[in-house]
N, C-alpha and C positions, 0 to 999 in steps of 0.2 A: 527658583529652583535651587540655587545655591543655599539659601536660608533654610529651606526644607531639609536638605541633606545635613546642614549643619546642625539643625535642631534635632534631627534623628541621631546623629552621632553623639551629640551632647546627652541625649536621653539614655542612649546605650551605655555611654561612660558613667552616667549617674547611677544606673541600675547595676553595672558591673562593680562599682566602688561600694555599693551598699547591699552586697549579697548576704550579709548577716541579718539585715532587716527584711521582713516580709514585704512582698510587693502589695500595695494597696490601690484601690480605685482605678484610675486611668493608666497606672504603671503595668497592670495585668495585660498580657499580649494574647491570651487564648481567646478563640471566638465562641466556644461553648465551655461552661463551667458547671461543676455540681455545687449547689448552693445549700449551705447549712444556715438556718435561720438564727436569730440572736439568742434563742432560748435552747438550742441544740436540735431543733427539728429539721429534718431533711425536706428541702423545698424542691428537689429534683434538679434535673439538667436544664439550664437556661442559656439563652444568649447572653453575652457579656453586658450588652446594653440594658436588657431587662434586669439583669442582676444588679447593676449599678443603680437603676431606677428604684428597685426594692430596697437597697441599702439606704439611698437618699430618703426615701419615704419613711423609713424607719428611724432616721436621723443618726445613722451609724456609718462605718466605713465598711467597704468590701476588701477583705484581707485574704490573700492567697496562702493557704495553709499548706496544701500539698501539691507543689507544682509538677512532680514526676507522675502523678496519678493520671489515669485516662478515664474520663475527662479530669482536668486539674480541679482540686477541691478549694472552694472559697467559702469563707464564713462571714456572716454579717455581725460586726462587733465594733466596740469603741477601741480604736487602734491605740490611742494614747494610754488607756487603761490596761490594754494587753501588754504594751512595751514596759509599762511600770511594773505590772505583776511579773513579767519575764525577768526584768532586772532584779527585782526583790528575791525571786527564787534563786537567781545566779549568785547574788551576794551571799544568801543563806547557805548555798552549797559550798561557796568558797570558804565560809566561816567554819562549817563542819570539816571541811578538807583540812584546814589549818589546824583545827583541834586534833584531828586524828594524825596528823603528820608531825607531832611534836617529836623531837629527835631524841635519840638515846645518847647522851653525852658520856664520854669515858674519861676518867681522871685516873692516872697512874700515881701510886704512892711507892714508897720504898720501905722495907721493914726497919730500917735505921733512919727514918725521916727526922729532921730537926724540928724544933717546936715552931719556929717562924715559918718554914715551909709548910707544915701541917696547918697552921692558921691561914696561911694565904690560900692553899687548896680548899680549905673549909669555906672561906669567904667567897671564893669563885663558885663553888658547888651551891652555896646558898642562893646566889644570884639566879642560876639556871633552875633551881628548884622553884623560885618564886615565879618564873616565867612558865612553869609547868612541865618542864622536861624531866625525864627519867634519867637517873645516873648509874653508871656502872664504875664502881671503884675497883681497881685492879692493883695488885701488888705482884711484882715480878721477882722471883728468887734467883740469884746468881750463885754459882759454886757452892760453897759450904752453907750458905743460907738456907739451903733445902733441908738441912739437918734440924733446923729450928723454925719450922713453919708456924709454931704457935706465937712466936713474936709478930709475924704478919698478921695472924688472926686477931691478936690483941690490938694492934694498930687499927685494923678495920672496925673492930667492935667499939674502940674509942671514938673513932670517926662517926660511927652511927649514933652513938651516945650523945655526941656534941650537937648533932643535927636533930635531936629528939623531938622538937616542937615543929620542925619544918618538914621532916620526912619520916617515912616509915620503911622498915626493911622489907623489901619485896621478896628477896632471897637471901638467906644468911651466908656468911663466908663459905666458899666452897672451892676445893682444889681442882684445877684443871691443868694437868701438865706441870710446868714450872711456875704457874700462876695461880693466885688465889683471887676470887672476884667476889663482889657483893653487889646486888642491885637495890637501889633506893627509889622510891616513888614519892612524889610530893603529896603532903597532906592538904586536901582542899577545904 
């Protein structure tokens, strides 16, 4: 009696820990299931034992697809192939998500930036452009610098010209309050 209870608890624990995986064959606990054949044809509502026999006869697994339906829906399929395809789709979705989530990196320059600082920012921007990120280059004007915004525009244009082979100007220099910004996109 104790081993039966222990086995049941172990099974429940196993099922609870693998909730992300679909239940297959003897893990299914429903008495009646709606069976879908290996080619997508509906085979009707069957007892679990009959459905398992059909799956065995076809040489596939009985996989619980929709446990919350009434009756639960099971499909006769190759479970390993199903898991492989599911993982493949998930990795593809993650890859697309990574491509879409490339960040907008912002770099701040000064209208009176020194040559060494300019080259350092240029080198850092080049690294991010190679990774595929978009770049927002900003110049913040302070005090009397607002009277000579053309100096800041010249710095931004020089910056874009230095990155000519690596980036294209998505949005030319534009004033926004006390700031001037320009958007760069990587050339693929």
